[in-house]
C-alpha positions as CSV (number, residue, x, y, z in Angstrom):
1,X,18.1,-1.5,1.4
2,X,17.0,-4.2,3.8
3,X,13.4,-5.3,3.9
4,X,11.4,-7.6,6.2
5,X,10.4,-9.8,3.3
6,X,6.7,-9.6,4.2
7,X,5.7,-7.0,1.6
8,X,2.4,-8.2,0.0
9,X,2.0,-11.2,2.3
10,X,-0.3,-9.6,4.9
11,X,-3.9,-10.2,4.1
12,X,-6.8,-8.5,5.8
13,X,-10.3,-9.3,4.9
14,X,-12.5,-6.4,3.7
15,X,-15.2,-7.1,6.3
16,X,-12.6,-6.8,9.0
17,X,-11.5,-3.4,7.7
18,X,-15.0,-2.2,7.4
19,X,-15.9,-3.4,10.9
20,X,-13.0,-1.4,12.3
21,X,-13.9,1.6,10.3
22,X,-17.5,1.5,11.5
23,X,-16.4,1.1,15.2
24,X,-14.0,4.1,14.8
25,X,-16.8,6.2,13.4
26,X,-19.0,5.2,16.4
27,X,-21.5,3.2,14.3
28,X,-23.0,0.4,16.4
29,X,-23.3,-3.1,15.0
30,X,-27.1,-2.8,15.0
31,X,-27.0,0.3,12.8
32,X,-24.9,-1.4,10.1
33,X,-27.4,-2.2,7.4
34,X,-26.5,-4.1,4.2
35,X,-26.8,-0.7,2.4
36,X,-24.2,0.9,4.6
37,X,-21.9,-2.1,4.2
38,X,-22.2,-2.0,0.4
39,X,-21.5,1.8,0.3
40,X,-18.5,1.3,2.6
41,X,-17.2,-1.5,0.3
42,X,-17.5,0.8,-2.7
43,X,-15.8,3.7,-0.9
44,X,-13.0,1.4,0.1
45,X,-12.6,0.2,-3.5
46,X,-12.5,3.8,-4.7
47,X,-9.9,4.8,-2.1
48,X,-7.7,1.8,-3.0
49,X,-8.1,2.7,-6.7
50,X,-7.0,6.3,-6.1
51,X,-4.0,5.2,-4.0
52,X,-2.9,2.7,-6.7
53,X,-3.1,5.3,-9.5
54,X,-0.9,7.9,-7.7
55,X,2.2,6.9,-9.6
56,X,5.4,5.0,-8.8
57,X,5.6,3.5,-5.3
58,X,8.8,5.2,-4.0
59,X,9.1,2.6,-1.2
60,X,10.0,0.1,-3.9
61,X,12.8,2.2,-5.4
62,X,16.4,1.6,-4.1
63,X,18.4,4.7,-4.8
64,X,22.2,4.3,-4.8
65,X,24.8,7.0,-5.5
66,X,27.9,6.1,-7.4
67,X,31.0,8.2,-8.1
68,X,31.7,8.8,-11.8
69,X,35.4,8.6,-12.7
70,X,36.7,10.2,-15.8
71,X,38.0,7.6,-18.3
72,X,36.2,4.7,-16.7
73,X,34.0,3.0,-19.3
74,X,32.4,0.2,-17.3
75,X,30.6,0.3,-14.0
76,X,29.6,-2.9,-12.3
77,X,26.1,-2.8,-10.7
78,X,25.5,-5.2,-7.8
79,X,22.2,-5.9,-6.1
80,X,22.6,-5.6,-2.3
């Protein structure tokens, strides 16, 4: 399976994510109090925590199907 090689290299600051979230919700910059920002940071943390604990990341698994031949004892596995 081909990949772009950029997995895990993209970094987005938390404040940028929260600023976009506030804008999408229609919250103006003047209405963003430190309390709202702190609550938003905690909610983002809890969301990321729940996404990380959902189990194996299937996009990391490379599934390949091989034919099994009767009498063949050794199969050579190659990384693509």
